[in-house]
Gaussian input, Z-matrix of N, CA and C with variables (Angstrom, degrees):
# hf/3-21g

backbone

0 1
 N
 C     1     B1
 C     2     B2     1     A1
 N     3     B3     2     A2     1     D1
 C     4     B4     3     A3     2     D2
 C     5     B5     4     A4     3     D3
 N     6     B6     5     A5     4     D4
 C     7     B7     6     A6     5     D5
 C     8     B8     7     A7     6     D6
 N     9     B9     8     A8     7     D7
 C    10    B10     9     A9     8     D8
 C    11    B11    10    A10     9     D9
 N    12    B12    11    A11    10    D10
 C    13    B13    12    A12    11    D11
 C    14    B14    13    A13    12    D12
 N    15    B15    14    A14    13    D13
 C    16    B16    15    A15    14    D14
 C    17    B17    16    A16    15    D15
 N    18    B18    17    A17    16    D16
 C    19    B19    18    A18    17    D17
 C    20    B20    19    A19    18    D18
 N    21    B21    20    A20    19    D19
 C    22    B22    21    A21    20    D20
 C    23    B23    22    A22    21    D21
 N    24    B24    23    A23    22    D22
 C    25    B25    24    A24    23    D23
 C    26    B26    25    A25    24    D24
 N    27    B27    26    A26    25    D25
 C    28    B28    27    A27    26    D26
 C    29    B29    28    A28    27    D27
 N    30    B30    29    A29    28    D28
 C    31    B31    30    A30    29    D29
 C    32    B32    31    A31    30    D30
 N    33    B33    32    A32    31    D31
 C    34    B34    33    A33    32    D32
 C    35    B35    34    A34    33    D33
 N    36    B36    35    A35    34    D34
 C    37    B37    36    A36    35    D35
 C    38    B38    37    A37    36    D36
 N    39    B39    38    A38    37    D37
 C    40    B40    39    A39    38    D38
 C    41    B41    40    A40    39    D39
 N    42    B42    41    A41    40    D40
 C    43    B43    42    A42    41    D41
 C    44    B44    43    A43    42    D42
 N    45    B45    44    A44    43    D43
 C    46    B46    45    A45    44    D44
 C    47    B47    46    A46    45    D45
 N    48    B48    47    A47    46    D46
 C    49    B49    48    A48    47    D47
 C    50    B50    49    A49    48    D48
 N    51    B51    50    A50    49    D49
 C    52    B52    51    A51    50    D50
 C    53    B53    52    A52    51    D51
 N    54    B54    53    A53    52    D52
 C    55    B55    54    A54    53    D53
 C    56    B56    55    A55    54    D54
 N    57    B57    56    A56    55    D55
 C    58    B58    57    A57    56    D56
 C    59    B59    58    A58    57    D57
 N    60    B60    59    A59    58    D58
 C    61    B61    60    A60    59    D59
 C    62    B62    61    A61    60    D60
 N    63    B63    62    A62    61    D61
 C    64    B64    63    A63    62    D62
 C    65    B65    64    A64    63    D63
 N    66    B66    65    A65    64    D64
 C    67    B67    66    A66    65    D65
 C    68    B68    67    A67    66    D66
 N    69    B69    68    A68    67    D67
 C    70    B70    69    A69    68    D68
 C    71    B71    70    A70    69    D69
 N    72    B72    71    A71    70    D70
 C    73    B73    72    A72    71    D71
 C    74    B74    73    A73    72    D72
 N    75    B75    74    A74    73    D73
 C    76    B76    75    A75    74    D74
 C    77    B77    76    A76    75    D75
 N    78    B78    77    A77    76    D76
 C    79    B79    78    A78    77    D77
 C    80    B80    79    A79    78    D78
 N    81    B81    80    A80    79    D79
 C    82    B82    81    A81    80    D80
 C    83    B83    82    A82    81    D81
 N    84    B84    83    A83    82    D82
 C    85    B85    84    A84    83    D83
 C    86    B86    85    A85    84    D84
 N    87    B87    86    A86    85    D85
 C    88    B88    87    A87    86    D86
 C    89    B89    88    A88    87    D87
 N    90    B90    89    A89    88    D88
 C    91    B91    90    A90    89    D89
 C    92    B92    91    A91    90    D90
 N    93    B93    92    A92    91    D91
 C    94    B94    93    A93    92    D92
 C    95    B95    94    A94    93    D93
 N    96    B96    95    A95    94    D94
 C    97    B97    96    A96    95    D95
 C    98    B98    97    A97    96    D96
 N    99    B99    98    A98    97    D97
 C   100   B100    99    A99    98    D98
 C   101   B101   100   A100    99    D99
 N   102   B102   101   A101   100   D100
 C   103   B103   102   A102   101   D101
 C   104   B104   103   A103   102   D102
 N   105   B105   104   A104   103   D103
 C   106   B106   105   A105   104   D104
 C   107   B107   106   A106   105   D105
 N   108   B108   107   A107   106   D106
 C   109   B109   108   A108   107   D107
 C   110   B110   109   A109   108   D108
 N   111   B111   110   A110   109   D109
 C   112   B112   111   A111   110   D110
 C   113   B113   112   A112   111   D111
 N   114   B114   113   A113   112   D112
 C   115   B115   114   A114   113   D113
 C   116   B116   115   A115   114   D114
 N   117   B117   116   A116   115   D115
 C   118   B118   117   A117   116   D116
 C   119   B119   118   A118   117   D117
 N   120   B120   119   A119   118   D118
 C   121   B121   120   A120   119   D119
 C   122   B122   121   A121   120   D120
 N   123   B123   122   A122   121   D121
 C   124   B124   123   A123   122   D122
 C   125   B125   124   A124   123   D123
 N   126   B126   125   A125   124   D124
 C   127   B127   126   A126   125   D125
 C   128   B128   127   A127   126   D126
 N   129   B129   128   A128   127   D127
 C   130   B130   129   A129   128   D128
 C   131   B131   130   A130   129   D129
 N   132   B132   131   A131   130   D130
 C   133   B133   132   A132   131   D131
 C   134   B134   133   A133   132   D132
 N   135   B135   134   A134   133   D133
 C   136   B136   135   A135   134   D134
 C   137   B137   136   A136   135   D135
 N   138   B138   137   A137   136   D136
 C   139   B139   138   A138   137   D137
 C   140   B140   139   A139   138   D138
 N   141   B141   140   A140   139   D139
 C   142   B142   141   A141   140   D140
 C   143   B143   142   A142   141   D141
 N   144   B144   143   A143   142   D142
 C   145   B145   144   A144   143   D143
 C   146   B146   145   A145   144   D144
 N   147   B147   146   A146   145   D145
 C   148   B148   147   A147   146   D146
 C   149   B149   148   A148   147   D147
 N   150   B150   149   A149   148   D148
 C   151   B151   150   A150   149   D149
 C   152   B152   151   A151   150   D150
 N   153   B153   152   A152   151   D151
 C   154   B154   153   A153   152   D152
 C   155   B155   154   A154   153   D153
 N   156   B156   155   A155   154   D154
 C   157   B157   156   A156   155   D155
 C   158   B158   157   A157   156   D156
 N   159   B159   158   A158   157   D157
 C   160   B160   159   A159   158   D158
 C   161   B161   160   A160   159   D159
 N   162   B162   161   A161   160   D160
 C   163   B163   162   A162   161   D161
 C   164   B164   163   A163   162   D162

   B1=1.3213
   B2=1.5187
   B3=1.2773
   B4=1.4690
   B5=1.5200
   B6=1.3027
   B7=1.4717
   B8=1.5461
   B9=1.3271
   B10=1.3882
   B11=1.6612
   B12=1.4350
   B13=1.4031
   B14=1.5648
   B15=1.3328
   B16=1.4433
   B17=1.5087
   B18=1.2959
   B19=1.4848
   B20=1.4656
   B21=1.4292
   B22=1.5626
   B23=1.4297
   B24=1.5453
   B25=1.3460
   B26=1.5764
   B27=1.3451
   B28=1.5524
   B29=1.5533
   B30=1.3939
   B31=1.3791
   B32=1.4635
   B33=1.3555
   B34=1.4694
   B35=1.6653
   B36=1.3387
   B37=1.6311
   B38=1.4051
   B39=1.3636
   B40=1.4940
   B41=1.5392
   B42=1.2484
   B43=1.4165
   B44=1.5883
   B45=1.2949
   B46=1.5405
   B47=1.5694
   B48=1.2667
   B49=1.4980
   B50=1.5187
   B51=1.3123
   B52=1.5564
   B53=1.5937
   B54=1.2222
   B55=1.4578
   B56=1.4798
   B57=1.2667
   B58=1.4321
   B59=1.5938
   B60=1.2522
   B61=1.4996
   B62=1.5159
   B63=1.3538
   B64=1.4914
   B65=1.5915
   B66=1.3176
   B67=1.5285
   B68=1.5081
   B69=1.3515
   B70=1.4249
   B71=1.4851
   B72=1.2747
   B73=1.5874
   B74=1.5588
   B75=1.3532
   B76=1.5204
   B77=1.6268
   B78=1.2634
   B79=1.5170
   B80=1.5656
   B81=1.3763
   B82=1.4564
   B83=1.4595
   B84=1.3643
   B85=1.3964
   B86=1.5031
   B87=1.3350
   B88=1.4692
   B89=1.4613
   B90=1.3978
   B91=1.4421
   B92=1.5375
   B93=1.2998
   B94=1.3900
   B95=1.4720
   B96=1.3042
   B97=1.5139
   B98=1.4720
   B99=1.2808
   B100=1.5574
   B101=1.4694
   B102=1.2706
   B103=1.4280
   B104=1.4578
   B105=1.3385
   B106=1.4645
   B107=1.5879
   B108=1.3346
   B109=1.3378
   B110=1.5627
   B111=1.3551
   B112=1.3624
   B113=1.6523
   B114=1.3804
   B115=1.5424
   B116=1.4724
   B117=1.3292
   B118=1.5073
   B119=1.4607
   B120=1.2519
   B121=1.4767
   B122=1.5009
   B123=1.3192
   B124=1.5384
   B125=1.4560
   B126=1.3259
   B127=1.5276
   B128=1.5265
   B129=1.3769
   B130=1.4576
   B131=1.4980
   B132=1.3057
   B133=1.5454
   B134=1.4617
   B135=1.2953
   B136=1.5433
   B137=1.5550
   B138=1.3588
   B139=1.4911
   B140=1.5492
   B141=1.2395
   B142=1.5486
   B143=1.4897
   B144=1.2951
   B145=1.4748
   B146=1.5910
   B147=1.3804
   B148=1.4366
   B149=1.4662
   B150=1.2806
   B151=1.4320
   B152=1.6859
   B153=1.2785
   B154=1.5194
   B155=1.5496
   B156=1.1521
   B157=1.6242
   B158=1.4261
   B159=1.3460
   B160=1.4877
   B161=1.5469
   B162=1.3006
   B163=1.3504
   B164=1.4168
   A1=112.27
   A2=126.17
   A3=128.41
   A4=111.74
   A5=113.07
   A6=120.31
   A7=112.29
   A8=115.15
   A9=116.52
   A10=109.79
   A11=107.43
   A12=112.89
   A13=107.17
   A14=118.96
   A15=120.56
   A16=116.84
   A17=115.17
   A18=120.81
   A19=109.84
   A20=114.82
   A21=120.05
   A22=112.24
   A23=113.98
   A24=117.10
   A25=113.14
   A26=109.86
   A27=114.65
   A28=100.00
   A29=126.77
   A30=127.13
   A31=113.09
   A32=115.12
   A33=119.45
   A34=112.57
   A35=110.60
   A36=117.99
   A37=103.79
   A38=127.32
   A39=122.62
   A40=109.27
   A41=116.60
   A42=119.89
   A43=108.42
   A44=116.17
   A45=119.11
   A46=108.17
   A47=123.20
   A48=123.27
   A49=110.17
   A50=111.81
   A51=114.73
   A52=111.08
   A53=117.56
   A54=119.96
   A55=118.29
   A56=117.84
   A57=121.04
   A58=107.03
   A59=111.59
   A60=116.95
   A61=113.18
   A62=110.63
   A63=116.26
   A64=112.89
   A65=112.26
   A66=118.02
   A67=111.71
   A68=118.96
   A69=116.20
   A70=116.33
   A71=120.62
   A72=120.86
   A73=101.92
   A74=118.25
   A75=113.06
   A76=107.40
   A77=119.26
   A78=117.16
   A79=112.97
   A80=113.51
   A81=119.23
   A82=110.86
   A83=120.54
   A84=120.14
   A85=112.26
   A86=118.80
   A87=116.88
   A88=118.18
   A89=115.50
   A90=120.56
   A91=112.69
   A92=117.98
   A93=122.04
   A94=118.95
   A95=117.54
   A96=126.62
   A97=109.77
   A98=111.13
   A99=111.93
   A100=114.31
   A101=122.88
   A102=119.32
   A103=116.59
   A104=119.49
   A105=123.02
   A106=108.26
   A107=118.61
   A108=124.42
   A109=114.39
   A110=119.84
   A111=123.27
   A112=117.14
   A113=111.41
   A114=108.19
   A115=108.14
   A116=126.30
   A117=121.67
   A118=112.01
   A119=116.48
   A120=121.06
   A121=114.49
   A122=114.77
   A123=118.66
   A124=109.48
   A125=121.17
   A126=122.46
   A127=108.85
   A128=117.20
   A129=120.98
   A130=112.87
   A131=115.51
   A132=115.67
   A133=108.35
   A134=116.17
   A135=122.85
   A136=108.93
   A137=112.06
   A138=119.64
   A139=105.26
   A140=110.62
   A141=115.48
   A142=108.10
   A143=122.69
   A144=120.77
   A145=120.22
   A146=107.92
   A147=117.70
   A148=116.20
   A149=111.50
   A150=121.76
   A151=108.40
   A152=116.71
   A153=115.38
   A154=111.64
   A155=112.28
   A156=116.12
   A157=107.19
   A158=126.07
   A159=125.07
   A160=107.79
   A161=124.30
   A162=126.86
   A163=114.24
   D1=128.32
   D2=-179.95
   D3=-84.43
   D4=147.22
   D5=-177.81
   D6=-88.46
   D7=-16.80
   D8=-177.60
   D9=90.66
   D10=162.40
   D11=-178.43
   D12=-78.72
   D13=164.84
   D14=172.31
   D15=-54.46
   D16=-34.52
   D17=179.34
   D18=-66.35
   D19=-43.17
   D20=179.30
   D21=-58.93
   D22=-44.26
   D23=-174.36
   D24=-69.06
   D25=-33.84
   D26=-174.79
   D27=-71.03
   D28=-42.69
   D29=-178.81
   D30=-61.31
   D31=-42.73
   D32=178.08
   D33=-61.49
   D34=-46.13
   D35=176.62
   D36=-59.11
   D37=-45.37
   D38=-172.66
   D39=-72.77
   D40=-37.23
   D41=179.79
   D42=-63.53
   D43=-51.57
   D44=179.53
   D45=-59.77
   D46=-38.97
   D47=-178.40
   D48=-69.32
   D49=-38.34
   D50=177.19
   D51=-64.30
   D52=-49.55
   D53=170.66
   D54=-56.97
   D55=-41.72
   D56=177.59
   D57=-60.37
   D58=-45.55
   D59=-179.71
   D60=-58.95
   D61=-44.50
   D62=176.38
   D63=-57.18
   D64=-49.35
   D65=178.99
   D66=-62.63
   D67=-43.85
   D68=175.95
   D69=-67.31
   D70=-31.27
   D71=177.04
   D72=-68.71
   D73=-51.51
   D74=-174.06
   D75=-62.24
   D76=-33.22
   D77=179.15
   D78=-66.51
   D79=-38.24
   D80=177.81
   D81=-68.85
   D82=-39.54
   D83=175.49
   D84=-68.00
   D85=-42.21
   D86=176.88
   D87=-65.55
   D88=-50.09
   D89=-169.72
   D90=-111.43
   D91=-35.92
   D92=-160.76
   D93=-87.97
   D94=174.84
   D95=173.91
   D96=-109.14
   D97=110.85
   D98=-175.12
   D99=-61.66
   D100=-35.65
   D101=178.26
   D102=-66.56
   D103=-17.53
   D104=-174.00
   D105=-104.48
   D106=-32.46
   D107=-164.86
   D108=-111.99
   D109=3.77
   D110=-179.43
   D111=-57.40
   D112=-29.88
   D113=-175.70
   D114=-67.13
   D115=-15.83
   D116=176.71
   D117=-63.38
   D118=-18.80
   D119=178.08
   D120=-73.06
   D121=-9.48
   D122=178.17
   D123=-84.67
   D124=-9.57
   D125=-179.21
   D126=-66.19
   D127=-55.67
   D128=177.64
   D129=-61.18
   D130=-37.10
   D131=-179.34
   D132=-63.08
   D133=-44.28
   D134=-178.39
   D135=-62.72
   D136=-38.51
   D137=-179.03
   D138=-61.66
   D139=-53.11
   D140=-176.11
   D141=-61.01
   D142=-48.66
   D143=175.21
   D144=-53.26
   D145=-37.56
   D146=170.77
   D147=-58.48
   D148=-52.31
   D149=-175.33
   D150=-66.23
   D151=-35.55
   D152=171.80
   D153=-70.34
   D154=-31.94
   D155=-176.88
   D156=-76.50
   D157=-44.28
   D158=-174.82
   D159=-82.29
   D160=-39.86
   D161=-179.22
   D162=48.13

């Protein structure tokens, strides 16, 4: 099984982080309390930064 090129891995990491952010925002709008739960949005941001860094 191939691991893909660094560009493909970076794109997959950013794609995953973007969808995670979308689902978390939808969940916060639907159920959550923004003032209390906003730090959870840092998870996909960190994920995206790691995928950019590691490439």
